[in-house]
N, C-alpha and C positions, 0 to 999 in steps of 0.2 A: 261608502267603504271603498277602498281599492281592492283589486283581486289578490295582489301582494299581501296585504293586511289580513285578508280573508283566508289566503293559504296558510299563512302564519298561526293564525287562530284557531284554525278548525282541528277538533279532537277527532282524530280518525277512530279510536276506539269507540266513542260514542256514536260516530257516524255508522260504525259497522253494526252496533246494536239497534240503531233506528231503522238502518236498512233491513235487517234480519227480521224486526217486527213488522214490516211492510211486506216482505216475503211471507210471513206467516199469515197475513191477512189475505193476500191474494193467491195462496196455494191451493185451498180448497174450492175455489170459484170454477165453474165449469166454463171453459172458452173453446171457441172453435174459429174457423175463419170470419164466421158471421154469427149473429145471433145475439139474445138477450145477456148471456154471460160476458161476451166480449164487451159489451155496452156498459154493463155493472162494473167490470174491471177499470174502465175509463171513468165512471163516475168517482171509484175510489181515488184515482189520481187526481181528480178535479178538486178534492179536498185539501190537496197540497200544493198545486201549482195552477196557474191561469192557463187552463186546458180548454182548447176550442176542437168540438168533436165534428166530423164531417161525415156525410153519407154518400155513397155513390150505387145507383139502383142495380138491381141483378140484371143481367142481360146487356150491359153497356159494355161496348168494346173498347178494350184498353191495350193499345198495340195490337200484338198477335193473339191476346188472351180475351176472355169473355167473363165478367163479373158473375160469380155463380148464385144459384138461388141460395136464400138464406135458410139456414138449418137449425132448428130448435128442437131439443130433446126433452121430454118429461120423464120417460122412464125407460129401462132396458133390462130384462130379465130372462133367465132359462129355469125353468121348473120341472123337476123330474115327475116319474109316474105317480109317485105318493104325494105330488102336489108341494114338495119342499122348493123352496127357492135355492138354486145352486150357484147361480151368478147373477149378481145385481150390481148395476152400474152406480147405484147410491152408496155402495161401499167402497168404490174407487171409481173415477171418472176415466180411466183408462179401460175399464172393462168392456165398453163399446167401441167399435172402430168408427172413427170420426166421419161424420157425415154419411152413416149408414141410412137407407131407405127405410121407410116405414114397413114392418112385417109383423104379422100375427099369424102362427101356423104352429100345427103339431107335427112333429117330425120324427122320424127314426133316428137311431145313432148314426147311421151311414149318410142320411140326408144332412145331417146336423154338422158332422165333423169338417167338411170343407169349409164352413163359416166360422171355424174356432182357431185362434192363433195363440201359440205358447212358445216358450222358449227352453228347449230341452235341455240346453247347457247351463241355464239359470233357471231352475226348476221352481223357485219360490218366487219369481219374478213376474209381474204382468208386463207384457210389451205394450209399446204405443203403435197403433197402426191407424191409417186414414184411408179414406177412398173418396178424397175431395172431387175428382173430376170423372168419376165411373159410378154406374148405378149399381151398388153393390150394398152388402150389410155384413155385418159379423160381430164376434165377440172376443174381447182377449181375456185370457185367465192364465194362472200358474199352470205349469206343465203336472204339477201334483194334482190340480183340480181336473185337468183334461184326463190323468189316468183314473181318476176316481169316477168321471162320467163313464169312460170306457167300459169300467166294470158294472154299469148299469145297463138294463134291458131297454128302457125306454117305455113307451115315447116320451118326448119331451115339449113342453109347452113354449115356445119361443114369442117373445113380446118386444118390439121397438117401436115405443109411443113417439114418433117424432113428425115434425113437418118440414117439408123441403119445398119451398114456394118461393115465388117471386118476392123479394124485400130489399135489403140494402147490405153492403158491405161497409163497415166504419173504420174510421181512423182517428187517433187523437193527435193535435199540434199545439205546442207551447211555443210561441214566439217571442223572444225577449229582444227588443229592439237595442242596437248600439249605436255607436258613433259613425260607423260605415254600414252600407247596404250590404257589403259582401258578408256572407253567412258562414257559421259553422254548423254543420248538420250531426246531430246525435240521433241516430235511428236504432231502434230496437224491435224485434218481433213480440208482439203480446197475445199470440193467440192459443199457445200451447195449455192444454188442459192437465192440471195437478202435475206439474213437473217443476222442481224448485230451482235448480240451477238453469234449466233450459225450459222457461226464460224468465221466471219470476225475479231471479237475482238481478238480470240486467233493466228489467222495468222498474224495479225498486231503485237502483243506484242511478238511474237515468233521471228518473223522478225528483231524487234528492239533490243531483247535480244541477237540476233547473231550479230547485227552490234556493239551494245556496246562490247561485248566479242572479236569481232576480233583484235583489236590492244592491248589487255590486257595479260598479262603474265598468263599462264594458266598451272595447274598440269595436268588436265584431257584433252583428246580430246574430243570435242563437236560436235554431230551430230543433226542437225536440218532437221527434216523430214516433209514435206508438201506433203500430199497424200490424196486421196480420202477414204472416211469412209470404214471400214471393207475390202473391197476388196484390197485397197492399201495398207494397213498394211499386209495383208496375202501375198499378190505379194511380197512387200518389204522382209519380213520374208523368204518367199520360196527362193529367189534369194539372200539372204544375212545371210545366218546361221553362216558362220564364221564371220561376223561383228557382229552379235547378241551376240556370245559368249563374245565379249570385252565389253559389256554394263555393268558398275558397278552400275549405277543410271538411273532412266529414270524418265520422266514426261509426260503424256500426257495433254495438254491444251486445255480447251474449256469453251467457256460461261464466258468470264473474264471481261467483261465489265458492266454488271448491278448492280444496287446499293445494290443488297443482301450481306450478310457475307460471306466470304471466305469459301469454302468447300474444304477439302482434302479428297480423296478417297485412302484408302491404297492399296498396291500392295498385291498379292496374299500371298506374305509371311508373311505379316502383321507387321513385324517389321525390314524391310530392312533399312539400313543407311538413304536412301531418306525419308522413312516413319517419321523416328525419327527426321530428319531434317525440314521437313514441319511442323511437329506439335510443334517443338521448336520454329520455326519462327514465326508461328501464335500466339503461346503463348506469346512470347517476345514483339508482337505487341501491345498487351493490348486492341485489338478490338475484337468484338464477331467474333467467327468461329465456324465450324462444322468440325468434323472427323468422316468419315463413315468407316466401314468394306469393305473390298474386296467383291465384287459380279461379277459373270460372266455374267453381263449386263451393258451397258452403252456405253463408246466410247471405243477407241482401246486399252486401257489398258487390256481388256479382251483377245486381241489376244497375245500381248506381255506376257501377264500371263498366257497363256494356259499351260497346264501341261508338254507339250513336250519342251516349252522354260523355263517357270516360270522365267521371268525376273524380276529384282527389279524395277518395273515401277508402279508409282502411277498416280492419277488423280487430277489435279490442276483445281478448278472452282470458280465461285462464287456461284450463285444459280444453282443446279443441272439440268440435262434435265428432262422437264416434271413438275418441280416444280415452274415455273413461268408462269403465264396465257399467256404471249406472244409466248410461245415456240411453234415451227413449225406453225407459222401465220405470216401474213403481219404485225403484230403488233411488230414483231421482227425487228423494223426498226432502224433509227439512232436516234430517241428520246429515246429509250431503254438503249441505249450505252452512258455513261457518261465519259467524259474525267478524272473527279476526280477519279473514279471507275477504269479505265484503268491505271491510274498512281499508285494507291494503289496496283493494281495486279502486276504491273510491279516492283514495290519496293519489294514485298514478293518473286516474282520469283528471283529477282536478290539476295536477302538475302538468299534465299535455296542454290543458286549456291555458294554464298560465305562460307555457312556452308560446302558444299560438299568439296569444295577446301581446307578448313583449318583444318578441323576435322582431328585429328591425336590421335594416342594412344602413351602414355609416360609411363616412367618408373621412379619412385622414386630412386635418387641415395643414399638417406640417410633415408632409410625406417624403422630404429631402431628407435622409439620414433620422436616426433617432433622435426625439425631441428631448430635452432637459425635464425630466419627471421631478427632480429634487426641488426645483425652484417653484414649482407648482404644488409643493407638498405632497406628491404621489409617489415618492420613493423614500427608501431608508437613506438617512443622512450618512450613515456609516457604510462605506463600500467593503467588498471581498467576501462578503456572505453569500450564500445561496439564496435567490429570490425565493420568497414564499409564494402561495399560489397566487395571490391577488396580484404581486408584482409581476409574474408571469403572465398573467391575464391581461393586464395593461398592455405589456408588449405585443402579445399575440393579437389584441384587439387593433393596436395602431398598426402592426405589420399588415393585417389582412382586410383592414377597413378602406378598400380601394374602390367601393361602390359595386363590386360584383361578388362579395361575400357577406351574408347575413351571419348573426350571431350563432345561430345553428351550425353553420359552416365552421366557424371558428372554434366553437365547444368541441366538434368532432375531430376537427384536425390538430388541436392541442391536447386533447383528452382530457381537458379540464372540465369541472362541472359546469352545466350551463348557467347556474346560479351565480358561480364566480364570475364567469365571463359577462353575463348582463350586469352584476354588480361595477365590473372594471368598466364597462361602457357608460354606467350612468357617472362614474367618478370622472371621466374623461370628457363626456358630454358638458359637465359642469364647467370645463375650462374651455379654452380656445383650440383644443387640439382635435374634437370630433364634432360632426355635424351629421344630423340625417340625410340619406340621399334619397333622391327622387326616384330611385330604381323602384319598381314593384316588386313586391314579394314573389317569388317563382312559385 
């Protein structure tokens, strides 16, 4: 099956429902940068795609960073003087500060309060907090729970039954070989605990995209990376510098399931093919969207776009991090993620891939004046009428196919849909008017 056939036959509504079902499965699993929960999440993805898992030992130097010890949590509770459990991580994964060191103690309220985190402005929500690279511990709770604790005399029995010891950091990769060794990277952070949009949504959509592309004829090789945020991408880059050189296009995917308009953040280069492809696809959909310039803050695009690599990797999102009120709180739940939004995001990702696969640079074989299209069956026999989009696309493709403009350039300059420009190029290539250029895609 060709990618075009796949694109035309994909039911996006069903894709959205399938993605939501996978989000539902991943959502309650306890994950962090390392540990059994992260590996279990990768095992779920292995059921869908040919995923290979990798491990790197704690203490390994990866550029300026060091792989942390592995963290595994069994239980985390606060009990009051009456023996009642007032905070229990088993009720919500966010209740414990990520990477908390083990603790078992009886504390006064005054000693306990510095270890408690809440959101006074969102009193019914649990915040998401971590202490990845510092030796600390803590609990997150709703502000109403905190106020209830303040009304109690204590003491409070605190227990965090965890191990923080040398182990491994893991990531998963699904590589789908194509005709070319040049790669398209699809990367997503897969470490957040019990947060549906950030980032079960992108994990699910990336896995579904890999599953859909697996049987399809591909020009590029596709590498799907599921790694812990920041340190995972850094570790992968540290151990895959040769593979990184083959990345021709890339997308970091995050927060793709909420109802907000699609947002695309450009790569550091700003005008890479993937940047132009994403903007063209979003323009052609006719729905609201945002395009943001690159900044060295956000998700793992900042690692791939660091100056030592400067890879053409943008970030595909709906509402960006920190811009939706549920971000990094317990309100980022299954109610925030919508099947229709997942289906819409999936369709746009698939169209970006289609553009990357089909974008080419051509040379007009009869560049001296406008060639006669009518005698080749490419133009209306009756003159004097306004050209339809396809006829305008034929003229634009002929005029700009000088070996220095690809189809994306032509679609952008003409204002015509990329699909129309691509169709026109196919028609012209079937005659003596157009031939592929040897110029490499920029």
